[in-house]
Backbone as XML, in Angstrom:
<?xml version="1.0"?>
<chain id="A" units="angstrom">
  <residue number="1" name="MET">
    <atom name="N" x="-25.922" y="-2.376" z="9.063"/>
    <atom name="CA" x="-25.118" y="-1.182" z="8.914"/>
    <atom name="C" x="-24.958" y="-0.545" z="10.287"/>
  </residue>
  <residue number="2" name="ASN">
    <atom name="N" x="-23.742" y="-0.080" z="10.574"/>
    <atom name="CA" x="-23.452" y="0.579" z="11.843"/>
    <atom name="C" x="-23.500" y="2.088" z="11.676"/>
  </residue>
  <residue number="3" name="ARG">
    <atom name="N" x="-23.915" y="2.742" z="12.720"/>
    <atom name="CA" x="-23.932" y="4.198" z="12.706"/>
    <atom name="C" x="-22.637" y="4.712" z="13.310"/>
  </residue>
  <residue number="4" name="THR">
    <atom name="N" x="-22.023" y="5.700" z="12.649"/>
    <atom name="CA" x="-20.775" y="6.295" z="13.112"/>
    <atom name="C" x="-20.872" y="7.804" z="12.993"/>
  </residue>
  <residue number="5" name="GLN">
    <atom name="N" x="-20.382" y="8.487" z="13.996"/>
    <atom name="CA" x="-20.380" y="9.947" z="13.965"/>
    <atom name="C" x="-18.952" y="10.422" z="13.747"/>
  </residue>
  <residue number="6" name="ILE">
    <atom name="N" x="-18.768" y="11.350" z="12.808"/>
    <atom name="CA" x="-17.446" y="11.912" z="12.548"/>
    <atom name="C" x="-17.555" y="13.434" z="12.528"/>
  </residue>
  <residue number="7" name="TYR">
    <atom name="N" x="-16.438" y="14.076" z="12.765"/>
    <atom name="CA" x="-16.365" y="15.532" z="12.693"/>
    <atom name="C" x="-15.559" y="15.902" z="11.461"/>
  </residue>
  <residue number="8" name="LEU">
    <atom name="N" x="-16.102" y="16.804" z="10.671"/>
    <atom name="CA" x="-15.445" y="17.250" z="9.444"/>
    <atom name="C" x="-15.147" y="18.732" z="9.540"/>
  </residue>
  <residue number="9" name="ASP">
    <atom name="N" x="-14.019" y="19.126" z="8.972"/>
    <atom name="CA" x="-13.758" y="20.556" z="8.922"/>
    <atom name="C" x="-14.681" y="21.169" z="7.858"/>
  </residue>
  <residue number="10" name="GLU">
    <atom name="N" x="-14.749" y="22.462" z="7.826"/>
    <atom name="CA" x="-15.673" y="23.179" z="6.937"/>
    <atom name="C" x="-15.429" y="22.839" z="5.460"/>
  </residue>
  <residue number="11" name="GLN">
    <atom name="N" x="-14.173" y="22.748" z="5.076"/>
    <atom name="CA" x="-13.827" y="22.479" z="3.684"/>
    <atom name="C" x="-14.356" y="21.108" z="3.236"/>
  </residue>
  <residue number="12" name="LEU">
    <atom name="N" x="-14.153" y="20.081" z="4.045"/>
    <atom name="CA" x="-14.664" y="18.748" z="3.705"/>
    <atom name="C" x="-16.186" y="18.719" z="3.688"/>
  </residue>
  <residue number="13" name="SER">
    <atom name="N" x="-16.769" y="19.377" z="4.657"/>
    <atom name="CA" x="-18.223" y="19.415" z="4.738"/>
    <atom name="C" x="-18.834" y="20.057" z="3.488"/>
  </residue>
  <residue number="14" name="GLU">
    <atom name="N" x="-18.268" y="21.175" z="3.068"/>
    <atom name="CA" x="-18.771" y="21.858" z="1.868"/>
    <atom name="C" x="-18.554" y="21.014" z="0.610"/>
  </residue>
  <residue number="15" name="ALA">
    <atom name="N" x="-17.396" y="20.372" z="0.519"/>
    <atom name="CA" x="-17.120" y="19.525" z="-0.644"/>
    <atom name="C" x="-18.129" y="18.371" z="-0.718"/>
  </residue>
  <residue number="16" name="LEU">
    <atom name="N" x="-18.441" y="17.779" z="0.423"/>
    <atom name="CA" x="-19.428" y="16.698" z="0.438"/>
    <atom name="C" x="-20.821" y="17.196" z="0.052"/>
  </residue>
  <residue number="17" name="LYS">
    <atom name="N" x="-21.180" y="18.363" z="0.531"/>
    <atom name="CA" x="-22.482" y="18.933" z="0.174"/>
    <atom name="C" x="-22.578" y="19.195" z="-1.321"/>
  </residue>
  <residue number="18" name="ARG">
    <atom name="N" x="-21.493" y="19.725" z="-1.906"/>
    <atom name="CA" x="-21.485" y="19.966" z="-3.358"/>
    <atom name="C" x="-21.646" y="18.655" z="-4.130"/>
  </residue>
  <residue number="19" name="GLN">
    <atom name="N" x="-20.870" y="17.647" z="-3.724"/>
    <atom name="CA" x="-20.969" y="16.353" z="-4.390"/>
    <atom name="C" x="-22.368" y="15.758" z="-4.229"/>
  </residue>
  <residue number="20" name="SER">
    <atom name="N" x="-22.965" y="15.966" z="-3.093"/>
    <atom name="CA" x="-24.309" y="15.477" z="-2.826"/>
    <atom name="C" x="-25.312" y="16.071" z="-3.814"/>
  </residue>
  <residue number="21" name="LYS">
    <atom name="N" x="-25.193" y="17.363" z="-4.051"/>
    <atom name="CA" x="-26.090" y="18.021" z="-5.007"/>
    <atom name="C" x="-25.807" y="17.574" z="-6.438"/>
  </residue>
  <residue number="22" name="ILE">
    <atom name="N" x="-24.535" y="17.487" z="-6.795"/>
    <atom name="CA" x="-24.159" y="17.099" z="-8.160"/>
    <atom name="C" x="-24.629" y="15.677" z="-8.470"/>
  </residue>
  <residue number="23" name="GLN">
    <atom name="N" x="-24.371" y="14.763" z="-7.538"/>
    <atom name="CA" x="-24.681" y="13.361" z="-7.777"/>
    <atom name="C" x="-26.110" y="12.975" z="-7.393"/>
  </residue>
  <residue number="24" name="LYS">
    <atom name="N" x="-26.813" y="13.925" z="-6.750"/>
    <atom name="CA" x="-28.176" y="13.669" z="-6.272"/>
    <atom name="C" x="-28.214" y="12.440" z="-5.361"/>
  </residue>
  <residue number="25" name="LYS">
    <atom name="N" x="-27.260" y="12.434" z="-4.430"/>
    <atom name="CA" x="-27.160" y="11.359" z="-3.437"/>
    <atom name="C" x="-27.023" y="11.990" z="-2.069"/>
  </residue>
  <residue number="26" name="LYS">
    <atom name="N" x="-27.346" y="11.215" z="-1.050"/>
    <atom name="CA" x="-27.149" y="11.684" z="0.317"/>
    <atom name="C" x="-25.660" y="11.721" z="0.629"/>
  </residue>
  <residue number="27" name="VAL">
    <atom name="N" x="-25.286" y="12.635" z="1.515"/>
    <atom name="CA" x="-23.896" y="12.774" z="1.929"/>
    <atom name="C" x="-23.390" y="11.449" z="2.499"/>
  </residue>
  <residue number="28" name="SER">
    <atom name="N" x="-24.201" y="10.775" z="3.276"/>
    <atom name="CA" x="-23.779" y="9.509" z="3.875"/>
    <atom name="C" x="-23.445" y="8.470" z="2.803"/>
  </residue>
  <residue number="29" name="GLN">
    <atom name="N" x="-24.216" y="8.458" z="1.717"/>
    <atom name="CA" x="-23.941" y="7.518" z="0.635"/>
    <atom name="C" x="-22.609" y="7.844" z="-0.045"/>
  </residue>
  <residue number="30" name="ILE">
    <atom name="N" x="-22.342" y="9.111" z="-0.251"/>
    <atom name="CA" x="-21.083" y="9.523" z="-0.870"/>
    <atom name="C" x="-19.902" y="9.123" z="0.021"/>
  </residue>
  <residue number="31" name="ILE">
    <atom name="N" x="-20.040" y="9.345" z="1.320"/>
    <atom name="CA" x="-18.982" y="8.960" z="2.259"/>
    <atom name="C" x="-18.753" y="7.455" z="2.200"/>
  </residue>
  <residue number="32" name="ARG">
    <atom name="N" x="-19.814" y="6.664" z="2.201"/>
    <atom name="CA" x="-19.665" y="5.205" z="2.123"/>
    <atom name="C" x="-18.958" y="4.788" z="0.843"/>
  </residue>
  <residue number="33" name="GLU">
    <atom name="N" x="-19.320" y="5.406" z="-0.277"/>
    <atom name="CA" x="-18.695" y="5.066" z="-1.557"/>
    <atom name="C" x="-17.198" y="5.405" z="-1.557"/>
  </residue>
  <residue number="34" name="ILE">
    <atom name="N" x="-16.872" y="6.571" z="-1.031"/>
    <atom name="CA" x="-15.468" y="6.989" z="-0.973"/>
    <atom name="C" x="-14.675" y="6.042" z="-0.074"/>
  </residue>
  <residue number="35" name="LEU">
    <atom name="N" x="-15.218" y="5.711" z="1.087"/>
    <atom name="CA" x="-14.523" y="4.803" z="1.994"/>
    <atom name="C" x="-14.389" y="3.414" z="1.394"/>
  </residue>
  <residue number="36" name="ARG">
    <atom name="N" x="-15.437" y="2.938" z="0.753"/>
    <atom name="CA" x="-15.389" y="1.611" z="0.135"/>
    <atom name="C" x="-14.306" y="1.564" z="-0.942"/>
  </residue>
  <residue number="37" name="GLU">
    <atom name="N" x="-14.264" y="2.584" z="-1.771"/>
    <atom name="CA" x="-13.255" y="2.648" z="-2.838"/>
    <atom name="C" x="-11.845" y="2.739" z="-2.250"/>
  </residue>
  <residue number="38" name="SER">
    <atom name="N" x="-11.692" y="3.549" z="-1.225"/>
    <atom name="CA" x="-10.382" y="3.769" z="-0.638"/>
    <atom name="C" x="-9.887" y="2.563" z="0.153"/>
  </residue>
  <residue number="39" name="LEU">
    <atom name="N" x="-10.755" y="1.948" z="0.916"/>
    <atom name="CA" x="-10.318" y="0.897" z="1.832"/>
    <atom name="C" x="-10.472" y="-0.521" z="1.302"/>
  </residue>
  <residue number="40" name="LEU">
    <atom name="N" x="-11.412" y="-0.749" z="0.402"/>
    <atom name="CA" x="-11.709" y="-2.116" z="0.005"/>
    <atom name="C" x="-11.361" y="-2.474" z="-1.429"/>
  </residue>
  <residue number="41" name="SER">
    <atom name="N" x="-10.975" y="-1.511" z="-2.225"/>
    <atom name="CA" x="-10.711" y="-1.827" z="-3.627"/>
    <atom name="C" x="-9.349" y="-2.487" z="-3.790"/>
  </residue>
  <residue number="42" name="ASN">
    <atom name="N" x="-9.237" y="-3.331" z="-4.770"/>
    <atom name="CA" x="-7.971" y="-4.008" z="-5.064"/>
    <atom name="C" x="-6.945" y="-3.043" z="-5.620"/>
  </residue>
  <residue number="43" name="LYS">
    <atom name="N" x="-7.397" y="-1.945" z="-6.214"/>
    <atom name="CA" x="-6.463" y="-0.980" z="-6.797"/>
    <atom name="C" x="-5.550" y="-0.374" z="-5.752"/>
  </residue>
  <residue number="44" name="ASN">
    <atom name="N" x="-6.043" y="-0.243" z="-4.527"/>
    <atom name="CA" x="-5.280" y="0.450" z="-3.493"/>
    <atom name="C" x="-4.495" y="-0.480" z="-2.583"/>
  </residue>
  <residue number="45" name="LYS">
    <atom name="N" x="-4.476" y="-1.752" z="-2.880"/>
    <atom name="CA" x="-3.692" y="-2.675" z="-2.070"/>
    <atom name="C" x="-2.223" y="-2.511" z="-2.410"/>
  </residue>
  <residue number="46" name="ALA">
    <atom name="N" x="-1.394" y="-3.084" z="-1.593"/>
    <atom name="CA" x="0.058" y="-2.961" z="-1.788"/>
    <atom name="C" x="0.447" y="-3.401" z="-3.191"/>
  </residue>
  <residue number="47" name="VAL">
    <atom name="N" x="1.546" y="-2.843" z="-3.656"/>
    <atom name="CA" x="2.057" y="-3.181" z="-4.985"/>
    <atom name="C" x="2.299" y="-4.684" z="-5.036"/>
  </residue>
  <residue number="48" name="SER">
    <atom name="N" x="1.867" y="-5.302" z="-6.102"/>
    <atom name="CA" x="2.004" y="-6.753" z="-6.203"/>
    <atom name="C" x="3.457" y="-7.149" z="-6.426"/>
  </residue>
  <residue number="49" name="VAL">
    <atom name="N" x="3.759" y="-8.368" z="-6.050"/>
    <atom name="CA" x="5.117" y="-8.879" z="-6.201"/>
    <atom name="C" x="5.530" y="-8.861" z="-7.664"/>
  </residue>
  <residue number="50" name="SER">
    <atom name="N" x="4.591" y="-9.161" z="-8.549"/>
    <atom name="CA" x="4.943" y="-9.182" z="-9.974"/>
    <atom name="C" x="5.349" y="-7.796" z="-10.472"/>
  </residue>
  <residue number="51" name="ASP">
    <atom name="N" x="4.820" y="-6.736" z="-9.869"/>
    <atom name="CA" x="5.209" y="-5.383" z="-10.247"/>
    <atom name="C" x="6.638" y="-5.073" z="-9.791"/>
  </residue>
  <residue number="52" name="LEU">
    <atom name="N" x="7.072" y="-5.736" z="-8.738"/>
    <atom name="CA" x="8.397" y="-5.473" z="-8.181"/>
    <atom name="C" x="9.466" y="-6.424" z="-8.697"/>
  </residue>
  <residue number="53" name="ALA">
    <atom name="N" x="9.045" y="-7.495" z="-9.316"/>
    <atom name="CA" x="10.009" y="-8.505" z="-9.770"/>
    <atom name="C" x="11.051" y="-7.876" z="-10.683"/>
  </residue>
  <residue number="54" name="GLY">
    <atom name="N" x="12.307" y="-8.091" z="-10.346"/>
    <atom name="CA" x="13.408" y="-7.605" z="-11.171"/>
    <atom name="C" x="13.759" y="-6.151" z="-10.980"/>
  </residue>
  <residue number="55" name="ILE">
    <atom name="N" x="13.163" y="-5.494" z="-10.003"/>
    <atom name="CA" x="13.383" y="-4.055" z="-9.835"/>
    <atom name="C" x="14.851" y="-3.729" z="-9.544"/>
  </residue>
  <residue number="56" name="TRP">
    <atom name="N" x="15.561" y="-4.653" z="-8.882"/>
    <atom name="CA" x="16.970" y="-4.437" z="-8.589"/>
    <atom name="C" x="17.841" y="-5.417" z="-9.347"/>
  </residue>
  <residue number="57" name="SER">
    <atom name="N" x="17.379" y="-5.908" z="-10.472"/>
    <atom name="CA" x="18.139" y="-6.921" z="-11.206"/>
    <atom name="C" x="19.473" y="-6.382" z="-11.714"/>
  </residue>
  <residue number="58" name="ASP">
    <atom name="N" x="19.567" y="-5.075" z="-11.879"/>
    <atom name="CA" x="20.818" y="-4.493" z="-12.364"/>
    <atom name="C" x="21.808" y="-4.208" z="-11.232"/>
  </residue>
  <residue number="59" name="ARG">
    <atom name="N" x="21.415" y="-4.446" z="-9.999"/>
    <atom name="CA" x="22.282" y="-4.196" z="-8.844"/>
    <atom name="C" x="23.167" y="-5.416" z="-8.603"/>
  </residue>
  <residue number="60" name="ASN">
    <atom name="N" x="24.412" y="-5.176" z="-8.299"/>
    <atom name="CA" x="25.333" y="-6.264" z="-8.036"/>
    <atom name="C" x="25.896" y="-6.097" z="-6.630"/>
  </residue>
  <residue number="61" name="PHE">
    <atom name="N" x="25.237" y="-6.688" z="-5.651"/>
    <atom name="CA" x="25.716" y="-6.614" z="-4.283"/>
    <atom name="C" x="25.176" y="-7.787" z="-3.491"/>
  </residue>
  <residue number="62" name="ASP">
    <atom name="N" x="25.762" y="-8.011" z="-2.334"/>
    <atom name="CA" x="25.361" y="-9.086" z="-1.436"/>
    <atom name="C" x="24.238" y="-8.569" z="-0.539"/>
  </residue>
  <residue number="63" name="THR">
    <atom name="N" x="23.082" y="-9.181" z="-0.623"/>
    <atom name="CA" x="21.919" y="-8.728" z="0.132"/>
    <atom name="C" x="22.156" y="-8.795" z="1.630"/>
  </residue>
  <residue number="64" name="ASP">
    <atom name="N" x="22.745" y="-9.889" z="2.103"/>
    <atom name="CA" x="23.007" y="-10.019" z="3.536"/>
    <atom name="C" x="23.911" y="-8.902" z="4.046"/>
  </residue>
  <residue number="65" name="GLU">
    <atom name="N" x="24.944" y="-8.603" z="3.293"/>
    <atom name="CA" x="25.861" y="-7.526" z="3.669"/>
    <atom name="C" x="25.144" y="-6.173" z="3.686"/>
  </residue>
  <residue number="66" name="TYR">
    <atom name="N" x="24.283" y="-5.952" z="2.705"/>
    <atom name="CA" x="23.515" y="-4.710" z="2.618"/>
    <atom name="C" x="22.641" y="-4.528" z="3.859"/>
  </residue>
  <residue number="67" name="VAL">
    <atom name="N" x="21.907" y="-5.579" z="4.228"/>
    <atom name="CA" x="21.026" y="-5.505" z="5.397"/>
    <atom name="C" x="21.836" y="-5.314" z="6.672"/>
  </residue>
  <residue number="68" name="ARG">
    <atom name="N" x="22.942" y="-6.055" z="6.808"/>
    <atom name="CA" x="23.803" y="-5.903" z="7.974"/>
    <atom name="C" x="24.305" y="-4.467" z="8.096"/>
  </residue>
  <residue number="69" name="ASN">
    <atom name="N" x="24.675" y="-3.884" z="6.978"/>
    <atom name="CA" x="25.162" y="-2.505" z="6.961"/>
    <atom name="C" x="24.059" y="-1.533" z="7.401"/>
  </residue>
  <residue number="70" name="LEU">
    <atom name="N" x="22.844" y="-1.768" z="6.939"/>
    <atom name="CA" x="21.736" y="-0.901" z="7.351"/>
    <atom name="C" x="21.503" y="-0.980" z="8.856"/>
  </residue>
  <residue number="71" name="ARG">
    <atom name="N" x="21.595" y="-2.175" z="9.390"/>
    <atom name="CA" x="21.338" y="-2.369" z="10.817"/>
    <atom name="C" x="22.412" y="-1.734" z="11.692"/>
  </residue>
  <residue number="72" name="THR">
    <atom name="N" x="23.644" y="-1.713" z="11.210"/>
    <atom name="CA" x="24.732" y="-1.152" z="12.013"/>
    <atom name="C" x="25.024" y="0.298" z="11.663"/>
  </residue>
  <residue number="73" name="SER">
    <atom name="N" x="24.383" y="0.810" z="10.651"/>
    <atom name="CA" x="24.635" y="2.167" z="10.199"/>
    <atom name="C" x="24.136" y="3.191" z="11.207"/>
  </residue>
  <residue number="74" name="LYS">
    <atom name="N" x="24.815" y="4.295" z="11.272"/>
    <atom name="CA" x="24.420" y="5.414" z="12.140"/>
    <atom name="C" x="23.592" y="6.439" z="11.363"/>
  </residue>
  <residue number="75" name="ARG">
    <atom name="N" x="23.190" y="6.070" z="10.162"/>
    <atom name="CA" x="22.477" y="6.990" z="9.275"/>
    <atom name="C" x="21.211" y="7.553" z="9.920"/>
  </residue>
  <residue number="76" name="PHE">
    <atom name="N" x="20.400" y="6.674" z="10.531"/>
    <atom name="CA" x="19.154" y="7.134" z="11.126"/>
    <atom name="C" x="19.409" y="8.075" z="12.300"/>
  </residue>
  <residue number="77" name="GLU">
    <atom name="N" x="20.435" y="7.770" z="13.073"/>
    <atom name="CA" x="20.783" y="8.665" z="14.178"/>
    <atom name="C" x="21.179" y="10.039" z="13.647"/>
  </residue>
  <residue number="78" name="ARG">
    <atom name="N" x="21.970" y="10.052" z="12.576"/>
    <atom name="CA" x="22.372" y="11.336" z="11.985"/>
    <atom name="C" x="21.172" y="12.090" z="11.448"/>
  </residue>
  <residue number="79" name="LEU">
    <atom name="N" x="20.208" y="11.372" z="10.834"/>
    <atom name="CA" x="19.051" y="12.034" z="10.255"/>
    <atom name="C" x="18.143" y="12.640" z="11.317"/>
  </residue>
  <residue number="80" name="TYR">
    <atom name="N" x="17.937" y="11.912" z="12.408"/>
    <atom name="CA" x="16.922" y="12.328" z="13.380"/>
    <atom name="C" x="17.474" y="13.020" z="14.615"/>
  </residue>
  <residue number="81" name="ASN">
    <atom name="N" x="18.766" y="13.049" z="14.789"/>
    <atom name="CA" x="19.337" y="13.681" z="15.971"/>
    <atom name="C" x="20.043" y="14.992" z="15.655"/>
  </residue>
  <residue number="82" name="GLU">
    <atom name="N" x="19.877" y="15.478" z="14.470"/>
    <atom name="CA" x="20.538" y="16.742" z="14.111"/>
    <atom name="C" x="19.800" y="17.927" z="14.649"/>
  </residue>
</chain>
């Protein structure tokens, strides 16, 4: 196990202390559990391809033309240069 030092604002620090008392665990253990759940769980990985399959099945357009239009569009310039 590696040692890491982090700085927490008062609100996070107090929330961790409360959870520590409620769960009767050390703050470091709670932090490890939260990080493990957030970073390593399969639930938080990108949406699977099977979840996206058919999402645009009702759309009738040429994909190549759509992408070409996005690349040549001035939309982003209009959004960010206003």
